[in-house]
C-alpha positions in Angstrom: 0.1 -0.1 -0.2 1.2 3.7 -0.7 1.8 5.8 2.3 -1.1 8.3 1.2 -3.7 5.3 1.1 -2.0 4.2 4.3 -2.5 7.6 6.3 -6.3 8.0 4.7 -7.1 4.5 6.4 -5.2 5.3 9.7 -7.0 8.3 9.7 -10.4 6.7 9.5 -9.5 4.5 12.5 -7.9 7.1 14.4 -10.9 9.0 14.3 -13.3 6.2 15.2 -11.3 5.3 18.3 -11.0 8.7 19.3 -15.0 9.4 19.1 -15.4 6.1 20.9 -13.0 6.5 23.8 -12.0 10.1 24.1 -15.1 12.3 23.7 -16.5 14.0 26.3 -19.8 16.1 27.0 -18.6 19.8 27.2 -20.9 20.8 29.6 -20.6 17.7 32.3 -16.9 17.0 31.0 -18.2 13.1 31.4 -17.5 10.5 28.5 -20.1 10.2 26.2 -21.9 6.8 26.9 -21.2 4.3 24.4 -24.1 2.2 25.1 -26.8 4.8 24.7 -28.5 6.7 21.8 -26.1 9.4 22.5 -23.1 7.6 20.9 -23.6 6.9 17.1 -20.3 6.7 15.7 -21.6 8.1 12.2 -23.8 10.7 13.8 -20.5 12.0 15.9 -18.5 11.7 12.8 -20.6 14.3 10.8 -20.5 16.4 14.0 -16.7 16.8 13.9 -15.8 20.7 13.5 -13.4 21.5 10.8 -10.5 22.4 13.5 -10.9 18.7 15.0 -10.6 17.2 11.3 -7.5 19.3 10.3 -5.7 18.4 13.5 -6.4 14.9 13.4 -5.8 14.6 9.7 -2.5 16.4 10.4 -1.7 14.1 13.4 -2.3 11.1 11.4 -0.2 12.1 8.2 2.5 13.5 10.6 2.7 10.0 12.4 2.3 7.8 9.5 5.5 9.6 8.0 7.8 9.7 11.0 7.1 5.9 11.8 6.4 4.5 8.3 9.1 2.0 8.7 7.4 0.6 11.6 4.0 1.0 10.4 4.2 -0.3 6.6 3.4 -3.9 7.3 0.7 -3.4 9.7 -2.7 -3.0 9.2 -3.5 0.9 8.5 -6.9 1.4 10.3 -6.1 -0.9 13.1 -2.9 1.1 13.6 -5.0 4.2 13.7 -7.1 2.9 16.5 -4.0 2.0 18.3 -2.6 5.4 17.9 -5.7 6.8 19.5 -5.8 4.4 22.7 -1.8 4.5 23.0 -1.6 8.2 23.2 -4.4 8.5 25.7 -3.1 5.7 27.7 -6.2 3.5 27.5 -5.4 -0.2 28.5 -5.0 -1.3 24.8 -2.9 -0.2 21.7 0.3 -1.1 20.0 2.0 -2.6 22.8 -0.3 -5.4 23.3 -0.8 -6.6 19.9 2.3 -8.8 20.0 4.3 -6.8 17.8 7.6 -7.0 19.7 9.9 -4.3 19.4 7.8 -2.9 16.9 4.9 -2.4 19.3 7.2 -1.2 21.8 8.6 1.5 19.4 4.9 2.6 18.0 4.2 2.8 21.8 6.8 5.1 22.7 6.4 7.4 19.4 2.7 7.7 20.3 3.0 8.5 24.1 5.3 11.5 22.7 2.1 13.0 21.0 0.5 13.5 24.4 -3.4 13.2 25.1 -5.7 14.3 22.6 -9.6 14.5 23.4 -12.7 15.9 21.7 -15.7 17.6 23.4 -19.6 17.5 22.1 -20.8 20.9 22.9 -24.4 20.9 21.1 -24.1 19.9 17.4 -20.5 20.2 17.4 -17.5 18.2 18.3 -14.0 19.6 18.6 -10.9 19.3 20.2 -10.4 20.5 23.8 
């Protein structure tokens, strides 16, 4: 797969995982309820504001380019998902996929990006 196609698929996995695991209600600061009608991935995706899309796409492309040697043989969408979980310190991600040294390097690289969360405010979702 070419790096551009990989980055696009990586971004899709990253956004999906971020909406699922790192999106909070702006008013209450509580995570969105995954099992309720409030959490509908397609609906939330349509609510992403331009700033969130720009930042998340930029992070995706930059990470893929910087870590291409380790990412190129891994599934792109899953890697985007792992980037979201690992950078935010969830109990899953690159380090627990059985990737060995590659997983350790990607975990360390993801952590260097720091936490990233989204907030839902009315009909819009944007970065913190």
